[in-house]
DOMARFI-8158 format. One record per residue (C-alpha): residue in one letter; x, y, z. Coordinates in steps of 0.25 Angstrom, whole numbers, plus 5000, padded with zeros to 4 digits. Layout:
N
AXYZ;...
// end
This chain:
222
X504049394811;X503549354824;X502849464833;X503749514845;X502449504853;X502349364860;X500949334862;X501249204869;X502149274879;X501149384881;X500049294885;X500949214894;X501249344903;X499749374904;X499649304918;X500849384923;X500149514919;X498849474925;X499649464938;X500249604936;X498849654932;X498249604945;X499349684953;X499149814944;X497649804947;X497849784962;X498749904962;X497749984954;X496649954963;X497349964977;X498150084974;X497050164967;X496050134978;X497050164990;X497450294982;X496050344981;X495750314996;X497050395000;X496750504991;X495350534997;X496050535011;X497150625007;X496250714999;X495350725011;X496550755020;X496950865011;X495550925009;X495350935024;X496751005026;X497250905037;X498550985037;X499650895040;X499050775032;X498650875021;X500050915019;X500550775019;X499550725009;X499950844999;X501350815001;X501150664998;X500350694986;X501350794981;X502550694982;X501750584976;X501350664964;X502650734961;X503550604962;X503650484952;X502850364957;X504050274953;X504850354963;X503750334974;X503750184971;X505250174973;X505250264985;X504250184992;X504750044988;X506250064989;X506350184999;X505350155010;X505950025014;X507150105019;X506250165030;X505650025033;X504450025024;X504449905016;X503349855007;X503249754995;X503249814981;X501749794979;X501349864992;X502349974989;X501749994976;X500350004981;X500750104992;X501550194982;X500550184971;X499350214980;X500150334986;X500450384972;X498950374968;X498350434980;X499250554979;X498650584965;X497250544969;X497350644981;X497650754971;X496550714962;X495550714974;X496050844980;X495850914966;X494450864966;X494150904980;X494751044978;X493751064966;X492551034974;X491651154972;X491751254984;X490251274984;X490051124987;X490951134999;X490251255004;X488951185002;X489451075011;X489851165022;X488451235021;X487751095023;X488551075035;X489350955030;X490550915038;X491850935030;X492150785030;X490750745025;X490750855014;X492150805009;X491750655009;X490350665003;X490450784994;X491850834991;X492450694989;X491450644979;X491450774971;X492950784971;X493050634967;X492150644955;X492950764950;X494250684951;X493850544946;X494650564933;X495850604940;X495750494950;X495550394939;X496850444932;X497650424945;X497050284946;X497550254932;X498850314934;X499050224947;X498750104939;X499750134928;X500850184939;X500750044946;X501650004935;X502750074942;X502649984954;X503349874945;X504649954948;X504549894963;X504049754959;X502549764960;X502049654951;X501049734943;X500949734927;X502249814924;X503049734933;X502549604927;X502849654913;X504249704917;X504549564924;X504049484912;X504949574902;X506149554911;X505949404911;X505549384896;X506049504889;X504649514882;X504249664883;X503149684873;X502149574878;X502349624892;X502149774889;X500949744881;X500349664893;X500749774902;X500049874894;X498749784893;X498749764908;X498849914911;X497849954900;X496849854906;X496949904920;X496950054917;X495850044906;X494949964915;X495250054927;X494950174919;X493650114914;X493150084928;X493550224933;X492850294921;X491550214924;X491750264939;X491950404934;X490650404926;X489850344937;X490350454947;X489950554936;X488550504934;X488350504950;X488850644951;X487950694940;X486750634947;
// end
């Protein structure tokens, strides 16, 4: 009996999946990088209690964390054009995924900042450090080391959730797989390739982040 898995077809779709892999890697890098930058800005605004801005950020974080990402994607891509904001699928995907990830990273950083020992903040005041200097050079590094695992988990979730962008036509891995299946009706080969692609990205990314965490840990112990 012949195998249901067609190896010749599997290898023939490799190039298509490489293109999807390239897009997924691009989304992983750009969305995670932008999300972390925004998270530090938002966490600082909340920490310094800039009243109106603080309330807006807390509201934004609450909305993002308590609604499905797929609904957010549809809202932005299909809803925003009705008020004149039109973007292509990839740009829409980057914006929504970045905003989603930044909300979770902001929550991670706030947790770390809130857990900085009170004695440390009192010592900073005694030394006469300006609040902004103390925050940037002491509070943020201490808080960041404490929440690196949580930030890593959010980054991995961002990579995996990029699959949802296939719903609006972003040509990442999942979109490539579903497009191939619609054309050829060959599901198993495409899903195997899809699993391999995500495993390669997530495991590779996790290995790099684990190495970074160990490096930061060694620096902290010194």
